[in-house]
C-alpha positions, 0 to 999 in steps of 0.5 A: 721474725718476718719468716716466722710471721710467714710460717704463721700465715702458712698454717693459718694461725691468723685464721683459726676457723679450720682448727675449730671445725676439727675441734668441735667434733673431737670434743663431742666424741671425747664427752660422749665416749667418757660419759661426760667426764673425759680425762683432762690430760686426754682433752689437752692432748687432743686439743693440741693435736687437733691444732697441730694437725690442722696447721700441718694440713694447711701447709701440705694443702698450700704445697699441693695447690701452689700452682693453682692458688696463684689463679684464685683471688682469695689465695694469690697472696698466700706465702708459698703462692706469692714466693715469699717462702719455698716449697721445701719450707712448707713441707718442713713445717708440715713434717715438724708439726705432724711429728710433734702431734704424734709425740703428744699421743705417745702416752695413749693406747696402741689403737689410738696410735694406729688410727693416727697413722690413718688420720695423717694419710687421709689429711695428707692426701686430701689436697690431691682429691680435688684433682679428680674427685667430684665431691672432695669435701666428703673426703675432707669430712673424713679428715676433719672428723677422724678425731671422733674414732680416735677419741673413742679409741683413746677413752674406750680402747675400741671404736663402737658403731656409734663413733663411725656414725658420728663420723658419717654425720661429720662428713655431711656437715663438712660437705655443707660448710665446705660447699659454702666455702667452695661457692666463694671460689667457684668461678676461679675453680672452674677456670683452673679445672679444680673439682669442688662440690659447688661445681658438681652440685651446680644450680642445686648447690643451696639445696644440697647444702641444706640437705647435708645439714639435715642429714648431719643433724639427724644422724647426730640426734640419733647417735646422741639418743642412743647414748642416752642424751636427752633434753639439753642435747636435743636443745643443742641440736635445735639451736644448730638447726636454727643456725643452719636455717640462718645459713640458708638466708646467707647463701641463697643469693650466692653472694661470695662474701655472704657464702663465706660468712655462712662458712665461718658461722659453722663454728657456732653451729659446732659449738652449740652441739658441744654445749648441748652434749656437755650440759646434758651430761653435767646437769644430770 
């Protein structure tokens, strides 16, 4: 039981914020691709698959960062970093979760399966981008948003241009919220030579976060409008914009815990957008 508890901590089962940040864009896409009436079975497959792949990503991330995390205050006590589980165990957990996730999508079409391979490659390679890429959060945005083209593929058996634009919007959103997250660890990351957007943006970090929110919500608004979404959807975007402004009040002082609170609050921003999409379709 102790070992299982460690595995649960490894995959952040006690901290579901990461799963939610993957889930909301996937749900937007499922509702948009299906005109507000997604197949319940497809929804279940994507919800479970999102949770499993996020969990697998956490295990691989900890494996890749095992020599760095011991120098970061927030991560020094993680199961792998602290030596309570072995490196091979983290890889095993990630492989099992990824396999189960792939089994889930077997009933779906070939295009969705092909895109799932790309999604696994992106998710597995993300931790290594922090070694050399100045804004690895942009690559994270692709990993966190790849459920968008997969959702359109599963529903329509094609990936229209609007789906790729929604993925672009998700990249900007991920840069915004993960920069807030990176602002928490900036001092430690500088010491160990890790690359993050918070370091790259420097004194313009707060401005960059707000600019990314603006671009992300702007693209979301245009995409929704192209799909015929109007009143309730626009209201959802307005509420999300208000939340982004609230995040500004949290991060402008660059206090570590307030930056972390802003990052976590993005769950509600994503939820607001989904509620706007769902209501706009449901109340027509």
